[in-house]
KOLVEXMAR-210478 format. One line per field, with one value per residue (C-alpha): residue in three letters; residue number from 1; x, y, z. Coordinates in Angstrom, 2 decimals. Layout:
// residues N
r: [ALA / ...]
k: [NUM / ...]
x: [X / ...]
y: [Y / ...]
z: [Z / ...]
// end
This chain:
// residues 198
r: [UNK / UNK / UNK / UNK / UNK / UNK / UNK / UNK / UNK / UNK / UNK / UNK / UNK / UNK / UNK / UNK / UNK / UNK / UNK / UNK / UNK / UNK / UNK / UNK / UNK / UNK / UNK / UNK / UNK / UNK / UNK / UNK / UNK / UNK / UNK / UNK / UNK / UNK / UNK / UNK / UNK / UNK / UNK / UNK / UNK / UNK / UNK / UNK / UNK / UNK / UNK / UNK / UNK / UNK / UNK / UNK / UNK / UNK / UNK / UNK / UNK / UNK / UNK / UNK / UNK / UNK / UNK / UNK / UNK / UNK / UNK / UNK / UNK / UNK / UNK / UNK / UNK / UNK / UNK / UNK / UNK / UNK / UNK / UNK / UNK / UNK / UNK / UNK / UNK / UNK / UNK / UNK / UNK / UNK / UNK / UNK / UNK / UNK / UNK / UNK / UNK / UNK / UNK / UNK / UNK / UNK / UNK / UNK / UNK / UNK / UNK / UNK / UNK / UNK / UNK / UNK / UNK / UNK / UNK / UNK / UNK / UNK / UNK / UNK / UNK / UNK / UNK / UNK / UNK / UNK / UNK / UNK / UNK / UNK / UNK / UNK / UNK / UNK / UNK / UNK / UNK / UNK / UNK / UNK / UNK / UNK / UNK / UNK / UNK / UNK / UNK / UNK / UNK / UNK / UNK / UNK / UNK / UNK / UNK / UNK / UNK / UNK / UNK / UNK / UNK / UNK / UNK / UNK / UNK / UNK / UNK / UNK / UNK / UNK / UNK / UNK / UNK / UNK / UNK / UNK / UNK / UNK / UNK / UNK / UNK / UNK / UNK / UNK / UNK / UNK / UNK / UNK / UNK / UNK / UNK / UNK / UNK / UNK]
k: [1 / 2 / 3 / 4 / 5 / 6 / 7 / 8 / 9 / 10 / 11 / 12 / 13 / 14 / 15 / 16 / 17 / 18 / 19 / 20 / 21 / 22 / 23 / 24 / 25 / 26 / 27 / 28 / 29 / 30 / 31 / 32 / 33 / 34 / 35 / 36 / 37 / 38 / 39 / 40 / 41 / 42 / 43 / 44 / 45 / 46 / 47 / 48 / 49 / 50 / 51 / 52 / 53 / 54 / 55 / 56 / 57 / 58 / 59 / 60 / 61 / 62 / 63 / 64 / 65 / 66 / 67 / 68 / 69 / 70 / 71 / 72 / 73 / 74 / 75 / 76 / 77 / 78 / 79 / 80 / 81 / 82 / 83 / 84 / 85 / 86 / 87 / 88 / 89 / 90 / 91 / 92 / 93 / 94 / 95 / 96 / 97 / 98 / 99 / 100 / 101 / 102 / 103 / 104 / 105 / 106 / 107 / 108 / 109 / 110 / 111 / 112 / 113 / 114 / 115 / 116 / 117 / 118 / 119 / 120 / 121 / 122 / 123 / 124 / 125 / 126 / 127 / 128 / 129 / 130 / 131 / 132 / 133 / 134 / 135 / 136 / 137 / 138 / 139 / 140 / 141 / 142 / 143 / 144 / 145 / 146 / 147 / 148 / 149 / 150 / 151 / 152 / 153 / 154 / 155 / 156 / 157 / 158 / 159 / 160 / 161 / 162 / 163 / 164 / 165 / 166 / 167 / 168 / 169 / 170 / 171 / 172 / 173 / 174 / 175 / 176 / 177 / 178 / 179 / 180 / 181 / 182 / 183 / 184 / 185 / 186 / 187 / 188 / 189 / 190 / 191 / 192 / 193 / 194 / 195 / 196 / 197 / 198]
x: [12.13 / 15.56 / 17.52 / 16.17 / 12.54 / 12.28 / 10.04 / 12.10 / 10.19 / 8.43 / 6.98 / 5.80 / 3.54 / 2.25 / 1.27 / -0.46 / -2.01 / -3.33 / -4.03 / -6.94 / -8.46 / -8.75 / -11.19 / -13.56 / -13.35 / -11.49 / -11.65 / -7.79 / -7.30 / -8.86 / -6.57 / -3.22 / -5.00 / -4.99 / -1.79 / -0.18 / -2.08 / -0.95 / 2.31 / 3.71 / 2.12 / 4.19 / 7.62 / 7.02 / 7.82 / 9.81 / 10.26 / 11.51 / 8.00 / 6.04 / 7.39 / 5.27 / 2.46 / -1.10 / -1.08 / 1.89 / -0.29 / -3.67 / -0.78 / 0.50 / -3.13 / -3.38 / -5.95 / -8.37 / -11.14 / -14.56 / -15.23 / -13.29 / -15.30 / -14.64 / -11.88 / -8.98 / -10.47 / -11.89 / -12.98 / -10.89 / -11.08 / -8.21 / -7.76 / -6.50 / -3.69 / -3.34 / -5.28 / -2.52 / 0.65 / -0.79 / -1.11 / 3.08 / 4.19 / 2.00 / 3.53 / 7.38 / 9.90 / 11.30 / 14.39 / 15.49 / 16.60 / 14.54 / 14.27 / 11.23 / 10.99 / 10.37 / 7.70 / 5.89 / 5.51 / 5.06 / 2.50 / 0.91 / 1.48 / -0.81 / -3.18 / -3.77 / -3.09 / -6.78 / -6.83 / -4.80 / -5.80 / -5.72 / -2.17 / -0.52 / -1.24 / 0.24 / 3.26 / 3.71 / 3.49 / 5.88 / 8.30 / 7.64 / 8.80 / 11.69 / 13.03 / 12.18 / 13.94 / 17.36 / 17.27 / 16.89 / 20.08 / 21.69 / 21.53 / 21.41 / 25.73 / 26.18 / 25.02 / 27.17 / 30.61 / 30.07 / 29.26 / 31.47 / 31.84 / 31.26 / 28.51 / 24.76 / 24.45 / 23.72 / 20.98 / 19.83 / 20.07 / 18.75 / 14.92 / 15.82 / 15.76 / 12.83 / 10.61 / 11.64 / 10.20 / 7.38 / 6.63 / 7.95 / 5.64 / 2.80 / 3.35 / 3.80 / 0.51 / -1.24 / -0.13 / -1.98 / -4.79 / -5.09 / -3.97 / -6.73 / -9.75 / -8.16 / -8.70 / -12.14 / -13.12 / -12.31 / -13.99 / -17.14 / -16.06 / -16.01 / -18.89 / -20.83 / -19.33 / -20.59 / -23.90 / -24.70 / -23.24 / -25.70]
y: [2.90 / 3.30 / 6.24 / 7.97 / 7.61 / 4.53 / 1.58 / -2.05 / -5.00 / -5.43 / -1.98 / -2.04 / -5.42 / -3.50 / -0.51 / -3.60 / -4.78 / -1.48 / -0.16 / -3.27 / -2.72 / 0.60 / -0.43 / -2.43 / -5.27 / -8.63 / -11.67 / -13.04 / -15.70 / -13.41 / -10.23 / -12.72 / -13.67 / -10.61 / -9.52 / -12.56 / -12.40 / -8.38 / -8.80 / -12.17 / -10.78 / -7.63 / -9.82 / -13.18 / -15.30 / -14.16 / -15.15 / -11.40 / -9.72 / -12.92 / -12.36 / -9.93 / -11.16 / -9.72 / -10.60 / -8.43 / -5.92 / -6.66 / -6.90 / -3.33 / -2.43 / -1.03 / -3.67 / -4.74 / -7.92 / -6.67 / -9.24 / -11.15 / -14.08 / -15.27 / -17.72 / -18.53 / -16.28 / -12.87 / -10.07 / -7.28 / -4.01 / -0.99 / 1.61 / 5.14 / 4.11 / 1.49 / 5.15 / 7.07 / 4.63 / 3.63 / 7.12 / 7.60 / 4.39 / 5.74 / 9.60 / 7.49 / 8.18 / 6.63 / 5.42 / 5.91 / 2.25 / -0.60 / -3.56 / -5.39 / -3.83 / 0.08 / -1.62 / -3.30 / 0.61 / 2.53 / -0.09 / 0.14 / 3.42 / 3.93 / 1.35 / 3.17 / 7.13 / 7.78 / 7.78 / 10.59 / 13.88 / 15.97 / 17.86 / 14.98 / 12.53 / 15.46 / 15.46 / 11.41 / 11.69 / 14.61 / 11.88 / 9.09 / 11.69 / 12.53 / 9.08 / 8.19 / 10.59 / 9.93 / 6.32 / 8.08 / 10.09 / 6.94 / 4.35 / 7.43 / 8.30 / 4.50 / 4.12 / 7.27 / 5.89 / 2.64 / 4.30 / 2.46 / -0.75 / -3.97 / -6.05 / -5.05 / -3.45 / 0.10 / -1.90 / -3.15 / 0.74 / 2.05 / -0.08 / 0.29 / 4.92 / 4.40 / 2.61 / 5.04 / 7.79 / 6.11 / 6.10 / 9.27 / 10.69 / 8.85 / 9.71 / 14.12 / 13.48 / 11.67 / 14.58 / 17.62 / 15.35 / 14.77 / 18.89 / 19.64 / 17.54 / 19.37 / 22.59 / 21.60 / 20.54 / 23.98 / 26.23 / 23.39 / 24.17 / 27.96 / 28.14 / 26.14 / 28.78 / 32.06 / 30.19 / 29.70 / 33.04 / 34.41]
z: [9.72 / 8.50 / 9.11 / 5.94 / 6.88 / 4.29 / 4.67 / 6.52 / 4.91 / 8.02 / 7.80 / 4.33 / 5.86 / 9.03 / 5.98 / 3.84 / 6.80 / 8.23 / 4.95 / 4.26 / 7.42 / 6.95 / 3.87 / 6.69 / 9.45 / 8.75 / 9.74 / 11.28 / 8.34 / 5.78 / 6.70 / 6.13 / 3.03 / 1.79 / 3.21 / 1.79 / -1.89 / -2.45 / -1.41 / -2.97 / -6.23 / -6.64 / -4.81 / -5.07 / -2.52 / 1.13 / 3.92 / 4.63 / 4.32 / 5.65 / 9.01 / 9.99 / 12.54 / 12.46 / 16.04 / 17.21 / 15.49 / 18.13 / 20.92 / 19.86 / 20.18 / 16.01 / 15.21 / 17.51 / 17.57 / 17.25 / 19.62 / 21.47 / 21.88 / 18.28 / 19.19 / 16.96 / 13.86 / 15.04 / 13.20 / 13.29 / 13.32 / 12.86 / 16.30 / 16.24 / 16.92 / 14.00 / 11.87 / 13.16 / 12.40 / 8.47 / 8.14 / 9.16 / 7.23 / 4.22 / 4.36 / 4.63 / 1.99 / -0.67 / -1.44 / -5.26 / -7.04 / -8.55 / -5.72 / -4.54 / -1.27 / -3.79 / -5.81 / -2.82 / -1.44 / -4.39 / -4.28 / -1.28 / -1.69 / -4.59 / -3.47 / -0.11 / -1.39 / -1.53 / 1.93 / 2.87 / 2.30 / -1.71 / 0.07 / 1.40 / -1.82 / -3.45 / -1.50 / -1.88 / -5.75 / -5.93 / -3.50 / -6.40 / -9.05 / -7.56 / -6.43 / -10.09 / -11.37 / -9.82 / -10.50 / -14.59 / -13.18 / -11.54 / -14.94 / -16.81 / -16.04 / -15.60 / -19.77 / -20.30 / -18.81 / -20.66 / -24.25 / -26.63 / -24.89 / -26.01 / -25.45 / -24.33 / -21.46 / -23.38 / -24.67 / -21.44 / -19.44 / -22.80 / -22.05 / -18.69 / -18.32 / -21.56 / -18.63 / -15.91 / -18.06 / -19.56 / -15.36 / -14.85 / -17.94 / -15.58 / -12.64 / -13.91 / -15.78 / -12.20 / -10.20 / -12.49 / -12.34 / -8.62 / -8.66 / -11.02 / -8.40 / -5.48 / -7.35 / -7.88 / -4.55 / -3.41 / -5.44 / -4.88 / -1.02 / -1.15 / -3.44 / -0.56 / 2.04 / 0.17 / 0.16 / 3.40 / 4.20 / 2.31]
// end
């Protein structure tokens, strides 16, 4: 990870592979295809992002072959170490700003958010909200600085700021939805505990 606890491109691909396997076993070639398809649809083709070898995950013990005698295309499963690594990667910080890597990491967080417990899900959504707020403030400052300039920069910045504010509205609603489901879960759990006590 970078020093600010954000993911490197390699770790983003690793998150994609481990999260995919957390959903069930896959053959080696199928996993490579799944990772490549998802990453390239978010970021476009990128050698930097495709450098992670699934074989390296096996070497590090993060994934294991279900049967070692399956040859070049074994069925792979995530290991306990892989699940621990997946959680660390999924809970990493996210940088403010808009770039291909950030878009990929945000998409991965939403793809695998359900693998975390509810409080961790809320924490991740709050991280995304903070990143969007920082980005909106940064672009707003740039827009104010160039107010009155000739050209069309402020029009473009208005468009970008509106897009970020729309994302912020969506994230705030999503956070409310998660918190509501969290409250409903604890009400149900408390009722079960009371019934058992009786």
